[in-house]
C-alpha positions, 0 to 999 in steps of 0.5 A: 103788289096789293092787287096781286095780294087781293087774289086768294090763290095768289095770296095762298101761294106766296103764304106757301113759298113764304112758309117753306122759305122761312121753314127751310132756312132756320133748317140750316140753323137747326142742323147746324145745332144737331136739332130735328127739322121739326125745331125749325119748322115751329120756330119758323111758324113763330117768326112768321106769326104775330110773336116777331114779323106782326111786331117788327112789320105789322103792315107786312104781317097783315098783308101777308097772313090778313085774318081772311085767309086764315081758314084756307090756311088752316084747312089745307094745314089740317088736311096735312095733319090728317095725312101726316098722323096717317103716315105716323100710324104707319110707322107704328109697327105693332112689332114693336109693342111684343118686344121687351114687354115688361120694361116697355109697359112698365116705363111707357105707362109711368111716363104717362100716368106721372106727368098726367097727374102733375098736369092735372095738379098744375091745372087745379093751379092755373085754372082760374088764371089760365084757363078760358072763361067757359072751360069746364074744370074736368075738361081743362084738368083733363086735357092738361094731363093728356098734353103733358103726357105725349111723346113725339114718336116721329121725332124720337125715332128720327134722333134714335136714327141719326144717333145710331141708337135705333138698335141698341138696347137703350133705343130698342127699349127707348122705341117700344116705350114710345110705340106704347106711350104713343097708343096709349096717349092717343087712346087717353086724348080720344076719351078726352076729346070725346068728354069735352064734346059731349053735351051730357052723360048720355052723349059720353056713352053714345060716343064711347060706344060708337068709338068702340064700334069703330074700332072693331070694324077697323081691326076686324074688317078693315084690316083684313081687307087691306092685308089683301090689298098689301099683298096685290102690290107685290109687283108694285104700287098703282096709282088705283091702290093709292086712291083705294088707301087715300079714300079709306083714310079720308073716310076713317077720318071722317067717321071719327069726326061724325062720332066726336074724337077728332079726324085725326084719331081716324088717320093715325088708326087707319095707318097703324092697322096697315099690315107691316109685312113686306115692301107695301108700308115703305111704298106707301110712305114713300109716295106721301111724305115728301108732299107732306113734310115739305109742303102741308106740315109747314103750314100747320107750322105756320097755322100755330104760329100765327095762333102763338102770341108770346106778347101775351107772356108780358109779365114776370109772373107769367114767365115764372109760370111758363118755366115752371110748366116747363119743369113740371114736364120735365119732371113728369116725363123725364123723372118718370120714365128714368126711374121706372127704367131704373127699377126694371133693372137698366143702369142710370146711365141708360135710364137716364137716356131713356127718360130724356128721349121719352121727354121729346114732345115736338109736333104731337104736343102742338097737335094736341094743343091746337086741338085743345084751342080749337075747343076752347079748352085752353086759352091763348095766352096757355097755348104760347106757353105750352108751345114754349114748353114743347120746344125746349123740351125737343131742343134739350133732347139732343145736347142732353143725350149727348152729355148723358149717353157720350160717343165712347159708350155708344162705341162700347156697345156696339163693340160688345154687339158685334158678331165679329171676333175682337181682332176683327172688330178693333183693326187688322195686325199692325203689319197689314196694310188697311185701306178704307174705300168710302163709297157714296155713288156706285159709278166711283166703286170699281175705281176705288177698289182696284186703287185699294187692292194696289195698294193693300194688295190682294193677299189678306194676310198682307193687307186688309180692304174696307168698303164704307157705305154711309147713308144719309138719314133721311126725314121720311118716315119709310126711312125710319121704317126700313131701319127699324125692320133691318135683320142685320145691325149693318146692311150693305147698300147694294146699289151703292156698294154692288159694282165695288163688290163685284169688281173685287170678286172677278179680280179676287180681292176680299172686300169686307163691306161696311154700311151705316147711317150717318148725319156727318159724313165726314166725321165718321169716314175719320171715326171708322178709319180711326177704329180700323186703323186705316192706312189709307182712306180713298174717296172718290171726287163729286161734283158740288151742286155749286160751284166747280171745286173737286176737293170740296164738301165732304172731301174736303173736311175728311182730307183736314181732319183724318190721321190717316192718309187720305186719297181722292180718286178722279177716276177715268176709267181706272181698270189696271195699273201698269204705269204710274206718274208722280210729280214731286217738289219735295214738299211733305205731301208729295212724299206721302205721294210718292210711298204711296205710289211706290206701293202699288208700283211694287204690288201691281209690278208697274213701272213708276216715273218721278217727275221733278219740277223745278223753277227756271234756272233751278235744278229740280228737287229729286228723292232717294231712289227705291230698289224695290221698284222700277222707278225712273226720274225726269227732270224739267224746268217750267215756270208753271208746275200744273202745265208741267203736269198736265202735259207729261200726264199724257205721255201714256200712263194709267194714273197720276199721284199727287201730293195736295198743295198750293204748288199744284194749284190743289187747295181749299177754294171758298165757294168753289168758283174755281176748278183745279186745273191739273184734275180738270185737265189730266187725261188720266186717273188722278190720285190727290194725297194728303199725308197723314197724322202730322198735318192735320193735327198741326193745323189746329183740327180738332182730335178725332173723338172716341169712335162711333164705331161702324156696325160691321158685316165681317 
């Protein structure tokens, strides 16, 4: 092993694997805690450094991250950081700076001035104990102020998308404030860096003049050229165009590094000046961000973690100072933003939500801190304290936001902003049968809408069908860009809903599409079903990545938690329903399945067959007949009810409607190690039914909270 790690390439590969694995494993915990991925990556970097791995296993740490390898790791992480800052620039839409100019400028500038001043005052207090020996006082104070002023625009945008706040009033103001804050803070930091690097007044004047000249060239020469380049990408983004953009990016970074204001500013500005119209920016971001976010950025976090020595905080005084820094950061950013928002006329709840969102620091803080450590402006001990502050302010955002701005408040705002009438937004009339169809993949849509029409009917006065498309929030900047620029609050995903809507048009069935972003699909499906007062929630099954169980994952969570009746369709080409089979043992879910089957038979004029299965020597239970439908009862005795269903389902039926339960081999299976035999072996489409209300609540499932209402395109 030692021989293998003596090769620089082999060592670097092992380091990359260790960093990515650690980041993704910690990310699983972060997701459980509803935290952004950046928290996991920062923590993973710290865990791999001297603060944990170096403390628990110094030999392993020395072998995995020897001092001689840090130069290569640092260089590669800096390349990743340049590319990431370029993506941050791509995210920055100038249109955001034009919206709500009065409130956004007032809030953002207050959220910079107040923490900057507090950071400077704090710097005066700790200069004698935490500043490096040769650090000038002015540089140290300026840098402390700049470090306190940063807001993590990418992390903030991600949180807004996950919380579906991006198009709320709070989200619109916050994202505009963060955009203004981002530009202002980076300009201040560029000035601070130029002062730190300058050897005198003359040098500072020359650096400032060159920076202004560079800015003029980028705005009046490079930007028009990039606009022409963007025009040529309407037919696709070729590798040559990507190469031209990358050359421009690295040249811009080289020039700013040469001027003396750091390469990262060149990368950020180059991304910011690229025209945001059309699909050029999104296509470009998609080309770069997966490699940057999954591979290169974790290396930067690992490199930062190797430089973070929490062990330096070895005394109560050190931890008190760290707590004071964190408190000062929160007071400056949260207090300044919230008070400014209140002065501009916003209620205290919304002002407080803006304050906590603007207090998010995350990755941007680490970028600033690493610059300060590289230039010798801050000491390793202060670096560790500031990293802890960045973690705490980022970690606290989601839980405090949930407390300040709970889901019911968001639901109220979305109700007020909805274009639909109050009747359509809340629910259809009680006499209508409402079906909520949940579509994850395009192949499941046609069968589900056929089934929904059979249940709700084609007449909109008798029934109503909603087609819900949930899109998981992605880590990609392009995802945030697309949702920032969406003209409507709810945009139907044509790729997923297209086949469903086409089948509905062919069958003259009216469907109301719903589409929004989610981080918890099962909970959101239950919430939407509650808002729409759905009688039945219909889902398609999807084979899990691991295991073979069909009723697992989101499907299992919805069946466990929804108040409405839930049906899971295993579709084998369901197009027309003329004959329905219902296996029956008299259990609660069997009766729910029979109720749905009778409704299908009535609306489709289909023949309904009830298969009553009894054990050997026992008379099978039989339901009461329904005079409104053509219903046939078959009674069989069979040691295995599952085998009886499979045998009968091959007798020419279009659909089998079966209640969930252990008697049919349909129950949740941990780890998905066994498939459900009746679903795998039945030759026709199968609808698995779990009855509504009573069962879910009786099993101790949490009640549905105030709905986070889907923004609908009624």
